[in-house]
Each structure stands twice: as structure tokens, then as C-alpha cells.
N, C-alpha and C positions, 0 to 999 in steps of 0.2 A: 801862472800856470798855464800849462796848453791845452788848447782845445782838441784832445785826443780823439780817434776814428772810434764809433762805439766796441765794446768788447764783444766777443763772441759771444759770452752769456748775455748782452743786454740785446744784440739783436736776437736773438733765440726767444728771448722775453718778450719783445715787442713782434715778435711773427708770432708768438701761440697766440698774446692780445688780438691781433689782427685775424687769425683764422676764427676765432670765436666772432669777431665783428662781423667779420664778411657770412657766416653760418646765420649770425642776426640779420642782417643786411638780405641776405635771399631770405629769409621769411618773410620781410616784407616788401620783395622787388626791386631791391634799390640797389641794384649791384651793375645795373645795366648791360648785363648779358656779360659782363667780365669776367674772365677767368681769376680764379683764387690771388694769383701771382701778379696781375694786370690789376686788380681791382687794388690791393695794397699798395703798388707802387704808387698809383694816383692817388691815394689816400694820403698817403708820405708826402708824396710833396706837396698836397693843399697844406698839412699839419705845419710843414716846416720847409718843402721847397727843395729838400733831398729825398732820396729812396732811402731804404733803412741801411742799406749796405753800403752808403754811400755818408749818411749823419754822422755828425759829431757829437761830444759828451754835451754840450751845450743845448743839442736839437733834442734829448731823449726824453726829459720830462714832457716837452709838449707831442712829441710823437704817442708816447706811453698815454697823455691825458686823452688825444684823440680819441687814439684807437677804444678805450677803456670806455667812453662817452657812446661811441659806435657799437659796443659789445652791452648795450644796455647797462654800464653800472657808472651811471654819471655823479654817485657817490666818491666812488674810489678815485673819478676824471679828477673831481672838484679837488679832491685832495691834493691828489698829483699837482694838478694845475696853480694849485696853491704853496706849492715848496719851490716852484722858479725862480721868486725874486730871491729868497735867501739860498739857493743851491752852490753860489762860486762861495760865499760864506763857512758854508757846512763844510764843503771840500778843504778849502783852506783849514779851517778848525780840524777836522780829522787828519789833513797830510801834517798840522802842528805836535798833534797827540802821538800819531807813529814816529815822527822825528825826535820827540823826547825819549822814547821808548827805545828806537834805536840807540842813543847815544848816552841812554842812563841816565837824563836830566831829570829833574823835579817841577813839577807843575808853577812852585815858587819861581824857578827860575825865570819862566816866561813872565811871570807878576813882573818880577823886579824889573824886568826891559822894558815892559810894556808903562810902568810908573818911569822909567827913569828920563833921563834927559833928551834922549834920541825921539822916544814917542810922546814923553808930557802927558799921558792919560790916568785917568783915575783907574780904569780897569780896563783888563782887554776886554770885556764885551764893547767898549764904548769905541775900541779902535775900529778906524774903517776895513773895508777889504782890502785897498791898495796897502794899507800899513800893516794889515795882517799878513799880506802876502812878503811884506819886506823885514816882518818879523819871522816869518817862517825862514826866509832865507839867510837872515843873522842865524836862526838855531844852527840850521845844516853849517853854516860855515863854521861856525863854533863845535861843533859838534865834530864835524872830520876834522880840526885842528887839534882837540881833547885826543881824536886815537891817533892821531900820528906820532903825535906829543907823548902818549904812553905807549903805545907798541907801533915804531916807523913801517915794521914788516908785513904788519896783519892788519889793517884796516877793517873799520868796523864793516859790519855786514848789512845789507839791505834788512827792513823790515820784512818778516816772515806775511 
């Protein structure tokens, strides 16, 4: 999986949380007389080393957690921070589910692959993240092959 730039929706969500955080910081005289934009840039760089406009998907949770905490939502910030270690796995499983739908494959197919000779796992949940990525690529490759074999002139559509 590639580490893509943040989507416009993700940037908008972060900017909204940052705006609320700036308002809270302003009430506590903690903005160092910076404009909202300059303060947001400084805080984003503090959180992940990049401005929101330059951030990548791998930095999203760090940014969101940082701004939620500054906005006074410590509980939400903690929950967001706790997602970070499992984020790659969550995204891989979501992509695997989308691929199964796209190619009309059943969950049992993935389970059979996971327990087969290539992965030798007892369950899908026992696979490492790298193995999940390999499994996703296998499903995509075989799914594309199935589509071409069934309808060479009309390849499978991308999932909605």
C-alpha cells in the first residue's frame, strides 16, 4: 500500500479540528499571537513534521489526535492515537473486503488462501501485515484474471 497524500476531505476535517483548537488556545492565550493559519502550520509540523496540505495518510491520526487534544477533546484524541498501531492492518482488511466485492469472491476464498501452503496460517487474523498485503495482491491478480477470462472485452469495474 502506498502512503498517499491526504484527501481533500481529510484535510477539511483536520482544518476544522485545528480551527476549534485555535479558538480554545486563544482563550488560554496560547497562540503566541500567531494567525490561525500560522498557528495551524506550526502545530501540524510539531505533530508530524508536515503541514496539513503536505501530510500523508500515515500522518493523519497523529495530526487528528494532536489537534483534538489541543481542542480539549482528550478522550477523542486518546482514541485516535490508539488507532495508530493498527491503522495499516485496518486499511489492508478494508481493501481486501473491497476486492472481494469487486471480483465477486467469497470470504471463504480468502480463508482458504490464508490457510493454504503459501501462508500456512491457522486464520486470517494470524497473518502479519506483510502477509495481508501479499494476500490482497493475490486476490487482486486472480480476480483480474477471472474477469478477463469471463469477459475479455469488459474488465471488472473498480469498487464503488
